[in-house]
N, C-alpha and C positions, 0 to 999 in steps of 0.2 A: 771555442771562441764565439760561436753562434749562441751557445747557451748563455753566456755573459751578456750579450746584446739583448736577448729576449728578457732576461732578468732586469737589466738596466731600463729597458723600455717600460716594463710593468711598474717598476719603482718610480720612474719619471711620470707615468700616467697617474699613479696614485698621488704623487706629490702635487701634480697639476690640479687634480680634482679637489684635493684638500685646500689648496690656495683659492680656487674658485668658490668653494663653499664658504670659506672664511670671508672673502670679499662680498659675497651675496648677503651673508648674515650681518656684516658691518653696514652695508648700504641700508638694509632694512631697519637696523637699529637707529640710524640717523634720519630716517624719513620723518618729516614733521607734518602735522596737520595744519590746516588754515588757522584754526584756533590757537595753535602754538605760535605761529608767526604773528598773529594779531596781539597776543599777550606780550610777546617780545617787542613789538612795535610800540605798544603803549608805554613800555618802560624805556624806550630809546629817547634821546633828546628831541624835543619838539622842533619841527622844521629841519630835521637832519636828513642827510642822504640815507643813513642807516635806517631810519624810521620809514622813509619812502620805500626803500628796497624790501623791507619786511612786509609792508602792506602789499607791495606789488606781487611778492611770492604768494601771499594768501589770495590775492585777486586772481592770479593765474590758476589757482586751485578752485575757482568758482565762488568764492565767498563774497556775498553782496556788500557786507559792511566794509570789507577791504576795497572793493571796487569804488564805493563811495569815498573812502579816504584817499584813494589814488586820484579820484576826480578833484577832491579838495586840494590836493597837492598841486595838481596842474593848474587849477583855477587861481590859487593864491601864491604859488611858488614856494611850497614847503619841500625843500630838499631837491627840487628840480626847477627848471626854467618854466615860467608861466606859458601855458599853451592851451588856449580856450577850446580848440577842436579836440584835443586829447581829454580835456576836462569833460567835454560833452560826451565823448565816447564812454568814459568810465561812469559818469553819472547815469547815462542811459542804461548801461549794463546793470547797474544796481537797481535802477527804477524798474526795468523790465523783470527783474527778479522779485519785485514787490517790496523793495526796501524804501519805505515811505520817507525817510529822512532825506533822500536824494531828490525828492520832488521840488522842494522850495529852492535849493541852490540851482537846480536845473532851470527852473522858471526864471530866476534872476539872471542866470547866464544868458538865456535867450533874450531877455528884455534889454539888458544893458551891454553885454559884450558881443553877442552874435546878431543882434538886431533882427530877431525873428519874433514879432509880436504874436503871431498866431500860435506858435509853439509855446511861448511864454504863457498865454492864456490857458492853453491846455494843461500845462504843468501846475499853474497856480490853482486851477480847479481841482486837479488831482490832490494837491497838497491840502486844500480846504477840506475835502472829503476825508483824507487821511487823518488830519488833525482832529476833526470832529469824531471820527471813529475811536481815536486814541484817548481823547480827553473829554468828549461829550460837549465840547465848545468849539466854535469855528475859530480859525486862526485870523485874528484881526489884521495882522500884517499882510497876509495873503489876500484877504478881502479888500483891503485898501489898495493893494497893487492891482487887483482885478478892476477896481473902480478907475484907477489911473489909466489902465489900458483901454477901458471903455471910452474914456475921454479922448484917447488917441484916435479911436474910430469915429467918435462923435465930437469933434472939436468945439462945437457951439455950447456943449453942456459944461457945467461947472465941475471942477475937479475937487478932490478931497483937500487939496492944498489951497484952494481959493478961500476967500473970506467966508467963514461959516455963517455970520450974521446975514451977509448978502444972499447966501444960498437959502437960508431960512425965509427971508423976506420974499424972494422970488417964488419959493414953493407956496407960501401963503397967498400970494396974489394970483396964482394960477388956478 
């Protein structure tokens, strides 16, 4: 009787080990990289929950592009409810990883949604530098935004949206 129990126990142990190995190899087979998730996300319907979830998986793996896309989703409500603080979190994560495309929406988020002009100026400057490094030309949109923010701090000065002829006349008379 004891001989059968020992044999059964060995067979059970072998079966258990075989099942564990099969599960481990299956898990490894299905592990995806951030690039795989991003590729799938780009194929998913725009503004869908599926697209958001795939970008979130890639972001959790530390991918800066995915962090930017998750920030975009929170900022504009692509597959999730708008949440400017969450948008800030993911834009900042991407920006701190050096993902330059995150600088401009982060600056705009600070300027218009989070009302933090100092942070907006910082990120507009970062975007101007990034755009110049990428294209050899400054970003006119970012430069105009910086000018507008300058007017915020110096309200007596003319803004870019004021009458250009009036601005030119004032400059010539000074």
